[in-house]
C-alpha positions, 0 to 999 in steps of 0.5 A: 632025337634027344640030341636034337632037342638038347641042341634046340633048347640051348639056342638063345631065345633072343637070337631065335626072335631075330632069326624069325623076324629076319626070315619074315623080312625076306619072305615079305621082300620076295613078295614085294611087300613093304612090311618087310622093312619093319621086320628088318628093323627089329631083327637088325637091332637084335643082331647088332648086339649079337654080332658085337658080342661075338667080336664080328665088328663089321657085322655089328656096324652093318646092322647100323646100316641095315637100320637106316636102310629099313627106314629108307626102304620103307619109304622108298618102296611106298613112294619112290616110284613114278608119280610118287607111287610104288617102286617097280623092279628094275635091272642094272647094266653090266657096268653097274655090276662091275663097279659094285663088285670092284667096290666090294673087293676094295672095301673088303681088302681094306677093312679086312686088313684093318680089322685083322691088324687092330682087333681080335676078330677071328675072321676079318676078311670074311666079316669084311666081305659079307659086310660090304657085300650086304651093304651093296646088296641091301641098297639094291633091294631098297632100289628094287634091283632084280639082281640083288637076289644073285648077290645074296646067293653069294653073301648068304652062302658065306654067312652060313659058314661065318654064323656056324663058326660064330656059334649062332645056330639059329642064324645058320639055319636062317641063312640056309633057309635064306638060300632057298628064298633067294632063288624064289625071290629072284624068279618072283621079281623077274616075273614082275618085270614082264607083267 
């Protein structure tokens, strides 16, 4: 028990705040509550700094995208639906998924290679994959595409490992919790398609 308490006391309070706000974002997103986006905005601003400090450069750049998506998502969820109303959950066609997967693969290979060649980043291809997978998946969340939750299962699983090797323990815990919320979010959004 003392070893666990010692480990917890070593956690960064700033990282813990970012993780709690990121968790609030996902719980609220699963409930289709547009207040998820302000939580994402603040958490993202903190993670921008944390990832940059640990030479996860693409993750840092991803946070800039997340800031923009938090603003877009806030607006789109409130006014992006029919008649300027709330946005409803939708689904993508198989061709859209194939295009998304192809885009993530190409961008991962290109930016992973660039990062490996020109930076001291320790995990350039994992960094690239989680970055581009997150970009596509966040766009899907902002558009309320049901399958975003399935994409997050893959991306968040890789982020558990990447956060572990980057020595971000609160973030490891966050992504482990995310995996459970992602499953719940998928079923909650799927139910809303039929109600």
